[in-house]
Each structure stands twice: as C-alpha cells, then as structure tokens.
C-alpha positions in Angstrom: 26.6 -22.2 -12.6 23.7 -20.0 -13.5 22.5 -17.2 -11.2 19.6 -19.2 -9.6 21.9 -22.1 -8.8 24.5 -19.8 -7.3 21.9 -18.2 -5.1 20.4 -21.5 -4.0 23.9 -22.7 -3.1 24.1 -20.0 -0.4 21.0 -21.3 1.4 20.0 -24.3 3.4 16.7 -26.3 3.7 14.9 -27.5 6.8 11.5 -29.2 6.9 10.9 -28.3 3.3 11.6 -24.5 3.8 14.6 -22.7 2.3 16.5 -20.3 4.6 19.4 -18.0 3.8 22.8 -18.7 5.2 23.4 -16.3 8.1 20.4 -17.5 10.2 20.5 -19.3 13.5 20.1 -23.0 12.5 19.8 -24.1 16.1 16.8 -21.8 16.5 15.2 -23.0 13.3 15.7 -26.7 14.3 14.7 -26.1 17.9 12.4 -23.2 18.4 12.2 -23.9 22.1 15.7 -22.5 22.7 14.4 -18.9 22.6 13.8 -17.4 26.0 10.7 -15.3 25.8 9.1 -13.0 28.4 5.3 -12.8 28.8 5.3 -9.1 27.8 7.3 -9.7 24.6 5.8 -8.4 21.3 6.7 -9.8 17.9 6.1 -8.5 14.4 6.0 -11.4 12.0 5.6 -11.6 8.2 6.8 -13.3 5.0 9.7 -11.1 3.7 8.8 -7.9 2.0 5.3 -7.7 3.4 5.7 -4.4 5.3 7.7 -5.7 8.3 9.9 -2.6 8.6 6.9 -0.3 8.4 5.0 -2.4 11.0 7.9 -2.4 13.4 8.2 1.4 13.3 4.4 1.7 13.9 4.3 -0.8 16.8 7.5 0.7 18.4 5.9 4.1 18.4 2.7 2.7 19.8 4.5 0.9 22.6 6.4 4.2 23.4 3.2 6.2 23.3 4.2 8.2 20.3 7.7 9.2 21.6 10.0 9.1 18.6 13.2 9.4 20.6 13.9 5.6 20.6 13.1 5.2 16.9 15.5 8.0 15.9 18.3 7.0 18.3 19.4 3.8 16.5 18.9 1.7 13.4 15.9 -0.6 13.7 17.9 -3.9 13.9 19.7 -2.6 17.0 16.5 -1.8 18.9 14.2 -4.4 17.4 16.3 -7.4 16.4 15.4 -10.0 13.9 15.5 -13.0 16.2 16.7 -15.6 13.7 19.7 -13.6 12.4 23.2 -15.1 13.2 25.8 -13.5 11.0 28.8 -15.1 12.6 31.2 -12.3 11.8 34.9 -13.4 12.0 37.0 -12.0 14.9 39.1 -9.8 12.5 36.0 -8.2 11.1 34.6 -7.5 14.6 37.9 -5.9 15.6 37.9 -3.6 12.6 34.3 -2.7 13.2 35.1 -1.7 16.8 38.2 0.2 15.6 36.2 2.2 13.1 33.9 3.5 15.9 36.9 5.5 17.2 38.5 6.3 13.8 35.4 7.7 12.1 35.8 11.3 13.3 39.2 11.5 11.7 38.6 9.5 8.5 38.5 11.3 5.2 35.0 11.5 3.6 36.0 9.4 0.6 37.0 6.6 2.9 33.7 6.7 4.8 31.8 6.5 1.5 33.5 3.3 0.5 30.9 0.5 0.5 32.9 -1.8 2.7 33.5 0.9 5.3 29.8 1.9 5.0 28.8 -1.6 5.8 31.1 -1.9 8.9 29.9 1.5 10.2 26.3 0.4 9.8 27.1 -2.8 11.7 28.7 -0.8 14.5 25.8 1.6 14.7 23.3 -1.3 14.8 25.2 -3.1 17.5 25.6 -6.0 15.1 29.3 -6.8 15.8 28.3 -10.3 16.8 25.3 -10.5 14.5 23.3 -12.7 16.9 19.6 -11.8 17.2 19.2 -14.0 20.3 22.0 -12.2 22.1 20.6 -8.9 21.1 17.2 -9.9 22.6 18.8 -10.5 26.0 20.2 -7.0 26.1 16.8 -5.3 25.5 14.7 -4.2 28.6 11.1 -5.2 28.8 8.7 -4.8 27.1 10.7 -6.0 24.1 9.7 -5.7 20.5 11.3 -8.1 18.0 10.7 -9.1 14.4 10.9 -12.4 12.5 10.1 -14.0 9.1 9.8 -17.4 10.6 6.9 -19.7 9.6 4.6 -20.7 12.4 6.1 -24.2 12.9 9.6 -22.7 13.4 8.5 -19.8 15.6 9.6 -19.7 19.3 7.4 -22.2 21.1 7.7 -20.2 24.4 6.1 -17.2 22.6 3.2 -19.3 21.7 2.9 -20.9 25.1 3.3 -17.7 27.1 0.8 -16.0 24.7 3.2 -13.2 23.7 1.5 -10.7 21.5 2.2 -11.3 17.8 1.3 -8.9 15.0 1.3 -10.7 11.6 1.2 -8.7 8.4 0.5 -10.2 5.0 0.8 -8.7 1.6 -0.6 -9.9 -1.7 1.8 -12.4 -3.3 2.4 -10.7 -6.6 3.6 -7.4 -5.1 5.5 -9.4 -2.4 7.3 -11.3 -5.1 8.4 -8.2 -7.0 9.5 -6.5 -3.8 11.4 -9.6 -2.9 13.2 -9.6 -6.2 14.4 -6.0 -5.6 15.6 -6.9 -2.1 17.6 -9.9 -3.5 19.3 -7.4 -5.8 20.2 -4.7 -3.4 23.9 -5.0 -4.4 25.7 -6.2 -1.2 26.2 -9.8 -0.1 24.1 -11.9 0.3 21.6 -9.6 -1.4 23.6 -9.4 -4.7 21.4 -11.4 -7.0 22.2 -10.6 -10.6 19.5 -12.5 -12.4 16.5 -10.9 -14.2 12.9 -10.7 -13.0 12.2 -13.7 -15.2 14.9 -15.7 -13.5 13.7 -14.8 -10.1 10.1 -15.6 -11.0 11.1 -19.2 -11.5 12.5 -19.3 -8.0 9.4 -17.6 -6.5 6.8 -19.7 -8.4 8.5 -22.9 -7.4 8.8 -21.9 -3.6 12.6 -21.7 -3.8 12.9 -18.2 -2.3 14.0 -17.6 1.3 11.5 -18.7 4.0 9.8 -21.0 1.5 6.4 -20.8 0.0 4.4 -17.6 0.4 1.2 -19.7 0.5 2.4 -22.0 3.3 3.8 -19.1 5.4 0.7 -16.9 5.2 -1.9 -19.6 5.4 -0.4 -21.3 8.4 -0.4 -18.0 10.3 -3.9 -17.2 9.0 -5.1 -20.4 10.7 -4.2 -18.8 14.0 -5.8 -15.4 13.3 -8.4 -16.0 16.0 -5.8 -16.9 18.7 -6.1 -14.3 21.5 -2.5 -13.3 21.2 -2.3 -13.1 17.4 -3.4 -10.1 15.2 -3.5 -10.7 11.4 -3.3 -7.5 9.3 -3.1 -7.0 5.5 -0.6 -4.6 4.0 -3.2 -3.3 1.5 -5.6 -2.3 4.3 -2.9 -0.5 6.1 -2.1 1.5 3.0 -5.7 2.5 2.6 -6.2 3.4 6.3 -3.0 3.7 8.3 -4.8 5.5 11.1 -7.3 2.7 11.4 -4.4 0.3 11.5 -2.7 2.2 14.4 -5.9 2.2 16.3 -6.4 -1.5 15.8 -2.9 -2.2 17.1 -3.3 0.0 20.1 -6.5 -1.9 21.0 -4.7 -5.3 20.5 -1.8 -4.2 22.7 -4.1 -2.6 25.3 -2.5 0.7 25.0 -4.4 4.0 25.2 -3.2 6.9 23.0 -4.6 10.4 22.3 -5.8 11.3 18.8 -2.8 13.6 18.5 -0.4 10.8 19.3 -2.0 8.6 16.7 -1.8 11.2 14.1 1.9 11.8 14.9 2.6 8.1 14.5 0.8 7.9 11.2 2.9 10.9 10.0 6.2 9.5 11.3 5.6 6.2 9.6 4.6 7.7 6.3 6.3 6.2 3.3 8.2 9.4 2.3 9.6 9.8 5.8 10.7 6.2 6.1 12.3 6.2 2.7 14.6 9.0 3.8 15.4 7.6 7.3 18.7 5.9 7.4 17.7 4.1 10.6 15.4 1.9 8.5 16.2 2.3 4.8 19.6 0.4 4.7 21.1 3.4 2.9 24.4 2.9 4.7 25.0 -0.5 3.0 23.1 -0.4 -0.3 25.4 -0.3 -3.3 24.1 1.9 -6.1 21.5 4.0 -4.3 20.0 5.3 -7.5 19.5 1.7 -8.7 18.8 -0.2 -5.5 16.5 0.9 -2.6 15.4 -1.2 0.4 12.3 1.0 0.8 11.4 1.3 -2.9 7.8 2.1 -3.8 5.5 0.8 -1.1 2.5 0.7 -3.5 -0.2 -1.8 -4.3 -0.1 -3.1 -7.9 3.5 -2.7 -8.9 3.5 -6.3 -10.0 1.8 -5.2 -13.2 5.1 -3.6 -14.3 6.9 -7.0 -14.0 4.6 -10.0 -14.5 4.3 -11.0 -18.1 0.9 -12.0 -19.4 2.0 -15.7 -19.3 3.4 -15.4 -15.8 0.2 -13.7 -14.5 -2.0 -16.4 -16.0 0.2 -19.1 -14.5 0.3 -17.5 -11.1 -3.4 -16.8 -11.0 -4.1 -20.5 -11.5 -1.7 -21.4 -8.7 -3.2 -18.8 -6.4 -6.8 -20.0 -7.0 -5.8 -23.6 -6.3 -3.8 -23.0 -3.2 -6.0 -20.4 -1.6 -9.3 -22.3 -2.2 -11.3 -22.6 0.9 -9.0 -20.5 3.0 -11.4 -17.6 3.4 -8.4 -15.2 2.8 -8.2 -12.9 -0.2 -6.1 -9.9 -1.3 -6.4 -6.8 -3.4 -4.1 -6.7 -6.4 
C-alpha cells in the first residue's frame, strides 16, 4: 500500500467530502444535533487558513484584550473544535488522569518522551474524552468555538439562531503547502510520510481532509452578505492585522480602546504565537526542528514547492472553478 492509499484508508467520506477518522460522524451526518446558544461565536475555515491565529484574535477581542484566558490553557480546551471526537479508550484516559498527579515527581527524560508528552497535552487541554460537543457544554457564555466544517455540514442551529460566524480563507496554493506540512507533523494521525509531489496528487484531486478547497471556500463565500457571517482573507489580515481586529470588533459589536487593539495585534503576532505552547502543538510534535504546526505564516511559500508543471495545472483548475465567483486571492 502506497502512502496516499494508507492515508486515505484512515478517513471516511460523507456527501462527497473526505473527513479524517476522529471526527464526530453523528454531527457530520446530522448537523442539527449541536445545541447552539444565540450568543455563540464560531471561527470557521478550510484547514490551514489561519484558524488558530483567528481564534486567538477573536478570543482576545471578546475578552476586551485580557490575555489571562488565552495564557491559562491550550486553545483546544478553551475554544474546542466542535467536530472532534477522539474516542480515547478507557485505559488511555486512566493513564492521562494518573499523569496529572505523577508529573511533579517524574524524571525529566520521562516527561520528554513523545507518548508522555502527548498524554500531558491531552490532560492540559481537557481532552481526556476528546469530544468537542461535550467540551462545548462546559463553556460559559459567550462561547467561542472553531470548525473546519463545510457550510452544508455546519450546525443548523447556529445558522437559524444567527450565531456570529467569522470565516477566514487563504489562497489555495499556500493552503495546500501548509496542509502538507500539517499532515507530516510526526504524530498519528498527522504522520504522513509521502513527498510534496505525492501530497499534491491528493490535494489537486480533492482527496484531502474536508474535501475540495474550492467547494468549501466558495460555499461559504456565497453567504458573505448574511448578517451573521464575516468573510475575511488571510492575506489581508497579514497586510493589515490592526484593520482586521477593528473589523472584527465592529462585527461583534464590541468597543475597544486603541491601546487594547494594539495589544491584541502584538499578542497575536506570528513570532509570539510560534513560541506559545498553548497554540503551537509543541507538546506533541515529534521532531521539533523538522515539524512545526505554526511554521512560516507567509504569503507565497507555495513557490518553494509547486513545480512549473504543477503550477500550470493548478492555475488552469483555479481559473475554471473560480470563474464568475467574484472572489480572488493574492499569491
């Protein structure tokens, strides 16, 4: 079995969209099961489009620039991904709970072991049961959650109750390259061992997690004028992060001082987030010199990976599938 076939074998398909194992299949098949509150806020994107960055930004805005919550726990604990359902076995949950009490007396070399690192990260994140919906229920209002779900699989209550939704999109070439590096982080299920050329075949044929970039982004783009939806581009956020913060505060009807806005921009800077273990997955990444969850965060890194032939092929596909949409991106 080649690497692409091995990876596809660990995913499932529903309504033409490929999803990784470890998601809540009931939610994906019946989006109406999610209990939403009218003051819920969601950050949504196709994977590797700036979701983590946006969550940090929105969280700080909702907390009026107070960084205490952001620094108190890993992001998944305070802002769960709603579709996650890890289904950890009982024995693993028991070990995870036990490690919480044993950590102060464990030798440093034990703590640094990847398996122990992973369990400690799960314990810190409150992920013993790995269920995003259960985590949602524990969070006081107003809640902030994240998701990579396409529009047709998104919680119907959130749409009906007009919960605020911030959607962030990134150009598909940089998204693909960043997605390749996430696939290859070095711990299951992100332990892809194929090359960029191998991964490109998955990406160009819509066989990556959460399906086609085009279908995902364009479907949400069609709802950009809905009163409860805000559609932002990653590239614009990079050029003007302060402007992005101000736009989000207006969308959420939150008033902030200029000083608070400046503090949020600084706290959410790439260099700060790259070093922050609450968001950078450093506790579970294998070889930290080779694999990084928050890697470059730049526009145009695709040029270091796409071959001339791949770029020519993808440009043709892009023009055909984006025709008439009114949506364009900077490369």
